[in-house]
C-alpha positions, 0 to 999 in steps of 0.5 A, a space after each residue: 686238500 681241504 676237507 670239504 673237497 675230500 671224499 666223505 665216507 660213512 663206514 659201518 661200525 663192524 668195518 671199524 671194529 674189524 680193522 682194529 682187530 686185523 690190520 691185514 684184512 680188507 676192512 683195515 685196507 678200506 679204513 686206511 684208504 678213507 683216512 688217507 684219501 677222504 674224511 670218515 663221517 660219524 653220527 653221534 649215535 654211530 660213534 657211541 655204538 662203536 665206542 660201546 662195542 669196543 669197550 666190551 670185555 670180549 675185545 680186551 685181549 685184542 685191543 689196548 683201550 688205554 692207547 686206543 684213544 690216541 690212535 689215528 690210523 689203523 695199520 702196522 703198529 696201530 696201538 689199538 690192534 694186536 694181542 696185549 702183552 
């Protein structure tokens, strides 16, 4: 289905962060649904907010930022989530 016909969804920054931190929670389920059935929509300001929050040192033990830039879908094996080795 073409993107212009798919549901467009704006998710709060906290939903994206929570989904990255916990693959089994409700926020991750919402993100999966949006990615599978719709198109996530970000403003430049919202994307910057997400990016700056994820780079905070307090998330270092939960997120591997080296692989987050290549991540596409939160879910089992999503490289942005889980404790670092």
